[in-house]
C-alpha positions as CSV (number, residue, x, y, z in Angstrom):
1,M,13.3,16.8,0.9
2,N,14.6,14.1,-0.5
3,M,12.2,12.9,-3.4
4,K,12.8,10.3,-5.8
5,I,10.9,9.2,-8.6
6,D,10.1,5.1,-8.6
7,R,11.9,3.3,-11.5
8,A,8.5,1.7,-12.3
9,G,7.5,5.2,-13.6
10,I,10.2,6.0,-15.8
11,P,8.8,4.4,-18.8
12,F,5.5,6.7,-18.4
13,I,7.1,10.0,-17.8
14,V,10.0,9.4,-20.5
15,G,7.4,8.0,-23.2
16,A,5.1,11.1,-22.0
17,A,8.2,13.7,-22.7
18,A,9.0,11.8,-26.0
19,V,5.6,12.0,-27.6
20,G,5.5,15.7,-26.5
21,G,9.0,16.3,-27.8
22,L,7.9,14.8,-31.4
23,F,4.5,17.0,-31.0
24,G,6.5,20.1,-30.6
25,W,8.9,19.4,-33.1
26,F,5.9,19.2,-35.9
27,D,4.9,22.7,-34.4
28,L,2.0,20.7,-33.0
29,W,1.9,22.6,-30.0
30,M,-1.5,21.9,-28.1
31,P,-0.9,18.3,-28.0
32,G,2.8,18.5,-27.5
33,A,1.6,20.9,-24.0
34,A,-0.7,18.1,-23.4
35,S,1.6,15.4,-23.3
36,G,4.0,17.4,-21.4
37,L,1.3,18.1,-18.9
38,L,0.6,13.9,-19.0
39,A,4.6,13.4,-18.0
40,V,4.3,16.2,-15.3
41,G,1.5,13.9,-14.0
42,F,3.3,11.0,-14.2
43,T,6.2,12.1,-12.1
44,F,3.9,13.4,-9.6
45,F,2.3,9.6,-9.1
46,F,5.3,8.0,-9.2
47,R,7.1,10.3,-6.6
48,D,9.2,8.5,-3.6
49,P,9.5,10.5,-0.8
50,D,11.7,9.7,2.1
51,R,10.0,8.8,5.4
52,L,11.5,9.0,9.1
53,E,9.2,6.5,11.4
54,P,8.3,8.5,14.7
55,A,10.7,8.3,17.6
56,G,10.0,6.1,19.9
57,A,7.9,3.9,18.2
58,G,9.3,0.9,19.7
59,L,9.6,-2.7,18.5
60,D,6.1,-3.9,18.6
61,A,5.0,-0.8,16.5
62,V,3.2,-1.8,13.0
63,L,3.9,1.1,10.6
64,S,0.9,2.0,7.3
65,P,2.6,0.2,4.3
66,A,0.7,3.0,1.9
67,D,-0.8,6.7,2.6
68,G,-4.3,7.2,2.3
69,R,-7.6,6.6,4.5
70,V,-8.7,3.7,6.4
71,L,-11.2,2.6,5.2
72,H,-11.5,-0.6,7.8
73,A,-10.3,-1.0,11.2
74,G,-11.4,-4.2,13.0
75,R,-11.8,-7.8,13.1
76,A,-11.2,-9.1,9.8
77,D,-14.2,-10.8,7.5
78,A,-13.6,-14.2,7.4
79,R,-14.6,-14.4,3.9
80,T,-11.8,-12.2,2.2
81,A,-8.8,-12.7,5.5
82,P,-6.6,-15.5,5.1
83,E,-6.9,-18.7,7.2
84,G,-7.3,-18.3,10.8
85,N,-8.4,-15.1,13.3
86,W,-6.9,-11.8,12.0
87,Q,-7.4,-8.2,12.9
88,Q,-7.7,-6.2,9.3
89,L,-6.8,-2.8,8.8
90,S,-7.6,-1.7,5.0
91,I,-6.1,1.5,3.5
92,F,-7.4,3.4,0.2
93,L,-5.2,5.3,-2.4
94,S,-6.6,7.9,-4.3
95,P,-4.4,8.7,-7.3
96,L,-3.1,12.1,-5.5
97,D,-1.2,9.9,-2.7
98,V,2.3,8.4,-2.8
99,H,1.6,5.3,-4.3
100,V,5.3,4.0,-2.8
101,N,4.4,0.9,-0.5
102,R,7.1,0.1,2.1
103,T,6.9,-3.0,4.6
104,P,4.5,-2.4,8.2
105,I,6.7,-4.4,10.1
106,G,10.7,-6.3,9.8
107,G,10.9,-9.6,9.8
108,R,11.8,-13.2,7.6
109,V,9.4,-12.8,4.0
110,L,7.7,-16.2,4.0
111,E,5.7,-16.3,1.2
112,V,4.9,-13.8,-1.6
113,T,1.9,-14.6,-4.3
114,H,0.6,-12.6,-7.0
115,R,-3.2,-14.0,-8.2
116,R,-4.9,-12.1,-11.5
117,G,-8.7,-11.2,-11.0
118,R,-11.0,-8.3,-11.5
119,F,-10.7,-4.4,-11.1
120,L,-13.5,-3.6,-9.0
121,P,-13.1,-0.1,-7.4
122,A,-10.7,-0.5,-4.6
123,Y,-13.0,0.5,-2.0
124,D,-15.1,-2.0,-2.9
125,R,-15.5,-4.9,0.1
126,R,-15.1,-7.4,-2.7
127,S,-11.9,-6.2,-4.1
128,G,-9.5,-7.6,-1.3
129,V,-10.4,-11.4,-2.5
130,E,-11.6,-10.7,-6.0
131,N,-9.0,-8.2,-7.7
132,E,-5.9,-8.6,-9.2
133,R,-3.3,-8.5,-5.7
134,S,-0.2,-9.9,-4.3
135,E,-0.1,-11.3,-0.9
136,I,3.2,-11.1,1.5
137,R,3.9,-12.9,5.0
138,I,6.4,-12.0,6.8
139,D,7.5,-13.6,10.0
140,H,8.2,-10.9,13.1
141,A,9.5,-12.9,16.4
142,G,7.4,-16.1,15.3
143,Q,3.8,-13.5,14.8
144,T,2.7,-13.5,11.2
145,V,1.5,-10.2,9.8
146,V,0.0,-10.1,6.1
147,F,-0.2,-7.5,3.8
148,R,-1.5,-7.1,0.3
149,Q,-1.4,-5.0,-2.5
150,V,-4.9,-4.8,-4.2
151,V,-5.4,-3.4,-7.9
152,G,-8.7,-0.5,-8.3
153,V,-10.1,0.3,-11.5
154,L,-7.4,2.7,-12.3
155,A,-4.4,0.6,-11.1
156,R,-3.9,-2.4,-12.9
157,R,-1.1,-3.2,-11.9
158,V,0.6,-4.4,-8.7
159,V,4.9,-4.1,-8.1
160,C,6.3,-6.0,-5.5
161,R,9.8,-6.5,-5.3
162,L,9.8,-9.3,-2.4
163,A,10.7,-12.6,-2.2
164,P,10.6,-15.3,0.1
165,G,13.5,-16.0,2.1
166,M,14.7,-12.2,2.2
167,N,14.5,-10.3,5.5
168,V,12.8,-6.6,5.6
169,V,13.3,-3.9,8.0
170,R,10.2,-2.1,8.9
171,G,9.3,0.7,6.6
172,Q,11.4,-0.3,3.8
173,R,10.3,0.3,0.2
174,F,9.0,-2.6,-1.4
175,G,6.8,-1.8,-4.3
176,I,4.6,0.8,-6.1
177,M,0.7,0.2,-6.9
178,K,-0.1,1.9,-10.1
179,F,-3.3,4.3,-10.7
180,G,-5.7,4.2,-7.4
181,S,-5.8,1.3,-5.3
182,R,-6.0,-0.6,-1.5
183,M,-3.7,-2.1,0.7
184,D,-5.4,-4.9,3.6
185,V,-2.9,-5.6,6.9
186,F,-4.0,-8.7,8.3
187,L,-2.6,-8.5,12.2
188,P,-2.7,-11.2,15.2
189,E,-5.7,-11.1,16.8
190,S,-4.0,-9.9,19.7
191,A,-2.4,-6.6,18.2
192,A,-3.8,-3.8,19.4
193,L,-5.1,-1.3,16.5
194,A,-4.6,2.3,16.8
195,V,-6.1,4.2,14.1
196,T,-10.0,3.9,13.1
197,A,-11.7,4.2,10.1
198,G,-11.6,7.5,8.0
199,E,-8.1,8.5,9.7
200,M,-5.5,9.4,6.6
201,V,-1.9,7.6,7.4
202,R,1.1,7.9,6.0
203,G,3.6,5.2,4.8
204,G,6.4,4.3,6.8
205,E,5.3,7.0,9.2
206,T,2.2,6.1,10.9
207,V,1.7,3.6,13.8
208,V,-1.3,2.0,13.1
209,A,-1.1,-0.9,15.4
210,R,0.9,-2.6,17.8
211,L,1.9,-6.6,18.1
212,S,1.3,-8.0,22.0
213,E,3.6,-11.5,22.5
214,G,0.8,-12.3,25.0
215,G,-2.3,-10.8,23.5
216,N,-4.4,-7.9,25.0
217,P,-7.6,-9.0,26.3
218,D,-8.8,-5.5,27.7
219,H,-8.7,-4.2,24.2
220,E,-11.1,-4.3,21.8
221,Q,-11.4,-2.5,18.6
222,S,-14.9,-1.6,16.9
223,A,-15.3,-3.0,13.3
224,V,-17.1,0.3,12.3
225,D,-15.6,1.3,8.7
226,V,-16.6,3.1,5.6
227,W,-17.0,0.3,2.8
228,R,-18.9,2.0,0.0
């Protein structure tokens, strides 16, 4: 597997390694070793593995934008969702998960907004609208998909490298969330969700939903979740 390091992690890794080297220069081996371990930890956190979407996924497939555990899969809460009727997926990323984010669907970027806010735990239902976050809207063949990078207690910053007018492909790297966070995805009401709360997903690999031009009236998605 080809393993990269996201460039947002370079200052953390180099800084910790430099501090460790400085301690070692002065024969301060204990703090030097601690700094070295911190550099290794940063390297692990900012890892950026290549991912391959499943064969035969189809053009209607929506891929997970992040690694983690599904907190919610079902109808969106009107108090936290964008205006309108949506299906919602919420994914919690622990500090051990890969934090590089990928576009869930291909299309044209309509809007990118960043909002400052609080730092509630990412698994808290309120974090989707009260925490600092970036929100991206993509037009995919006439359907709008919205997804949010949401910070948590440890994740104090999100990095989004998208801009309005850009054309993106499904599974494309677009940013990173630093140190534990959450990803929300809002899909048209007609979308058929393919995962349930509690499942583990992998960014760029797991099919989490399928879009439907005409809707699917026979599909009913439970809103059972594991919010805490």
